[in-house]
N, C-alpha and C positions, 0 to 999 in steps of 0.2 A: 399416570403421566409417564411418557416414553423418555428414558434418560438419552441424552445426545453427548456421544462421546467426540472429544476433540483431540489430535495427535499435536504433541508439542512441536515447536518449531524445528529443534535438529531433526526429529524424525521425518518431517517433512523435505528437509534438506538433503539427508540420506537417501530418501526415495528419489527425488528426482535426479541427483548424481547418479544413482544406480540405472534409472532408465535411461539416460542420456548415455553412460557406456555401452549398454545393451544396443542402442541406435547406431553406433559406431562399428559393431561388427558386421561384416559384409555376409551374404549367402555362402562366398567362396572359403570362408574362413573361421576359425574356431580359437579360442584364447585357451591355453593349458593353464594347468594349475601352476607350472612356473613362471609364467607370466608371458610365454612366447606365444607366438600364433602360427597354428596349422593353415596352410593354404592349399586349396585344392584347386588345381590349374590345369586346363587342356590346351596341348600346342598342336599345330595343324600346318600341313604342307600339301602344296596342289601343283601338278604339271601337266600339262598340255603335251602328248607323245605322239608321234606319227605312227599310224597302224603299219604293221609290219608281215601281217599276213592276210591273204586273200584266200576266201573259200566260195567256190562255184557249185551250185548245186544244179546238175544236168538232169533232163528227164528224157528216156527212150520208151516207145509204146508200139504194141502191134494190135492189129484188129484182123479177125477171122471169123468164120462161120462156126469155127469148132474151136474150143478152149485151148486145145494140146496144140492145134496149128499157130494159133496166136503165141503160145509161150514158145515155142520152137523158134519162130521168127525173133522174138523179142531178145531171146538168149543169144541167137547169132549177133544182133547188133550189139548187144551188151559186151560179149565177148570180143568183137572186135575193137570196141572202144578200149577196153582195159589192155588190148594188145598195144594200141597206140600209146595210151597212157604210159605202159611201163617203159617206152622208150626214153622217158622224161624223169630220170632220177629225183630231180628236185620237188616232185609233185607226189603227194600223198592221195591216193585213191582209195576209196571204199563204197560200197552198193548198199543202198538202203531203200526201204519203204517200196516192197515188191505187192503189186495188189493185181488182183482180176475181179472183173464185173461184166455181167451180162447186159447186152443191150437189148432191151424189149421194142417190139414192134409197138410205135406210138398207137395205133388203131386197136392193137390186141394186146392187153398186157400180159396175157398168159405165152405170147409168142416171143422167143428169143431170135433175134434177127441176126446177131454176132456177139463175139466177145471179145472184149478189150482187155489188154494185159500191160501193166505199167510197171517201170522200176526206174528209180533215181540213182545217179552216180555221183558222190560228192569227191571234188577235186580242191586240195590245200596247198598251197605254196607260199614261200616267201620272195620267190622271183615272179613278179607280176608279168613281166613281159613274156617268160616262157609259159606261164599257165595260159595268159591271154592267147598265146599262139596255138596251143593245143586245144582250147576253148573254140578257138575260130575253126580249126580242123575237123574236131568233132561235131560243130554244127552243119557241116557236110556230109555226116554220116550218120543222119538219122536220130541224131540228138540235138535237144532245144536246151537253152538257158533257162531255168526256172527262178533262179535267185542268184545274186551276187552279194556278199558281204564281207566287210573287212574288220579286222580286229588285231590284239595287241597280244603278241606271242608272250608266254611265260618267261622267256629269257630276257624280253626286253623289259618286262614290268621288274624284275629281279635286278637287273642292270641299275635301275633307278631306285631301289629300295634304300640302299646304304644312305646316299645323299638325301634322300627324302627326310629318313630318320633324324639326321644331323639339322636339317632345317626346321623340323616339327619340334625337337628338343631346343633349338634355339629361341622358336617361339613362344615354347611354354617358359623358358628361363627369363625371357624380355618380360612376360606380363607379370611373372611373380616379382622381378625387380621393380616394377613400376608398382605395384601393389605395396611391396615392403618399404618404398622410399616415401610412400606416401602415409604410411604409418610410424615414419622416423626410425624403422628399423636399421640396423649396420651388416647384418649378416643374413645369408640363408643358407639353410643345410637340406639337402633332398633327403626325403623319408622313403619315398617309394615312385616308382613309375612302371607303368602298365602300357604295354604296346599291342593295342587290338589289332585285328586282321585289317590290312589295308583293303581299299575299294577302289574300283575303276568304274567306269562308265561303259558297259557293254554295247556297243554299236548296235542298233536296231537292225534285224534282216532287211534288206532293201535291195530293190533292183538298182544296181549302181551303173546301170549304163546310161549314156547320154542318148537323145533321140539318134535313130540310125536307122536307114533303109534295109531293105531286106539284101539287097545285094551287099552289105558290109559283113565280112567274116569274122573281123575282131572287134569286139566291145572297147570303147575308150572308156578309161578308168580312172577314180579319183578316190586314194585311198582315206583320206581324211585324218582325223585324230582321235584319240581316245584321252579321256581325263583322269589320271591317276591321282587318289587323294590318300593321305595317310596321317593318323593322328596318335599323339601320346597323352596320357594321362598321368600326370604326377602329383604328390603331397609333398610339399616343401614347408619348411619350419623357419620361420621368420623370427630373428633373435637381436636383441638389443633395442627395441623400442621404447621410447622414453614415455614414462608414464604421465598423462595429460591430467593434470587436475581440472574438474569441471564444476564450478561453483553453480549456486543458483543465481537466477535471473533477478 
């Protein structure tokens, strides 16, 4: 015959009390041996910041029966563009993406009709009006706008960093105070704070021109905003919480 074990009433009372105490511990906290509770809390700050840098990608190309002839024509166009750009101290310029390709006869793939050479000129500045004026001028000299994008400069991000750290810390501390009050704690002690790298939304490259006819020499521009976000992670110790006696039902 199988023996059935029964637990005395004091044991069942102790078990129920222990389970109830465990149910009160939140996932973001842990009870220490001294009766204090360690809280793990994340504070966040976010800001919408107006973009202060504009980057324009322009393209120039040349086509000729001989590759060397096409390359020479393109080089003349780019050198002239760089000379015009050098007159604008506020504009950073660099050439990128040089390519050469053969244009084949559509009826005879083995026959090369011409060679096409292409190169990009990237222009960046925080002075939108002056850069827009330069772009309009270059459009009249064998260059076309391929892409315009706006972004936030490192200087602008750094200018907001200190204030956002303070906002994130206050958010973290306020969350910890709410949790501590709900536990009946009287004091909070910060044990550790971690500051991960901040993030910001990188604006997707886009054509940022409104609809414009071919006679327009300067594009209409809208800089838009970037979203900065920063977080801090901390461990805080909640002290002075009253011990709640939990009896059986």
